[in-house]
C-alpha positions in Angstrom: 100.7 105.9 108.3 104.2 107.0 106.9 107.4 106.5 108.8 107.6 109.9 110.2 104.0 109.7 111.7 105.0 106.2 113.1 108.1 107.7 114.8 106.1 110.6 116.1 103.6 108.2 117.7 106.5 106.1 119.2 108.2 109.2 120.5 104.9 110.4 122.2 104.9 107.0 124.0 108.5 107.3 125.1 110.0 104.6 122.7 112.4 107.0 121.0 113.5 108.8 124.1 116.4 107.8 126.4 118.2 105.9 123.5 115.6 103.0 123.6 115.0 102.9 119.8 116.7 105.0 117.2 115.0 106.3 114.0 117.1 104.1 111.7 116.1 101.1 113.8 112.4 101.8 113.2 113.0 101.6 109.4 114.9 98.4 109.7 112.2 96.9 111.8 109.6 98.0 109.2 111.5 96.5 106.4 111.7 93.2 108.3 108.0 93.3 109.1 107.2 93.8 105.5 109.5 90.9 104.4 107.5 88.6 106.9 104.3 89.8 105.5 103.1 91.6 108.6 102.8 95.1 106.8 102.7 96.3 103.3 104.0 99.7 102.0 103.3 101.9 99.0 104.9 105.1 97.9 102.5 108.1 98.1 103.3 110.9 95.7 103.4 114.4 97.2 102.6 117.6 95.3 105.1 119.5 97.4 108.0 117.8 99.2 109.4 114.3 98.7 107.3 111.2 98.2 106.8 109.0 101.3 106.1 105.4 101.9 102.8 104.4 103.7 102.7 101.4 105.8 99.6 99.3 106.5 99.3 96.3 108.8 98.1 93.1 107.1 95.6 90.7 108.5 98.3 88.4 109.6 100.2 91.4 111.2 97.0 92.4 113.1 96.7 88.9 114.4 100.2 88.7 115.6 99.9 92.1 117.2 96.7 91.0 119.0 98.5 87.8 120.3 101.4 89.9 121.4 99.3 92.2 123.4 97.4 89.4 124.9 100.7 87.9 126.0 102.0 91.3 127.4 98.7 91.8 129.3 99.0 88.3 130.7 102.5 88.9 131.9 101.7 92.2 133.4 98.9 90.6 135.4 101.4 88.0 136.7 103.9 90.7 137.5 101.3 92.9 139.3 100.4 89.8 141.3 103.9 89.0 142.3 104.4 92.8 143.3 101.3 92.7 145.4 102.3 89.5 147.1 105.8 91.0 147.8 104.4 94.2 149.2 101.8 92.3 151.4 104.2 89.7 152.7 107.6 91.2 152.7 107.5 95.0 152.7 105.0 95.2 155.6 107.1 93.0 157.7 110.2 95.1 156.9 108.2 98.3 157.9 107.2 96.5 161.2 110.7 95.5 161.9 112.0 99.0 161.3 109.5 100.4 163.8 110.9 98.3 166.5 
């Protein structure tokens, strides 16, 4: 996809809202990813309007993305377990103490 499409997708997911990530930062990240061989880009000529750069993830980039997602899911599971433990062992006791 091209940069504007990517930023639109990031915006839909809340990444460009609340000063989390600026549009200029997205292009900096894309250049770094391309330099590391994680994505490639080519210029696409447009009949009307300016040409645009199209980004494609490489095999190495897809593998790193998969590993990153697996790591995040593993950490999410750990955090969910910790939150459940806290709720079951501490919040319920606080609620009982407040009732007395």
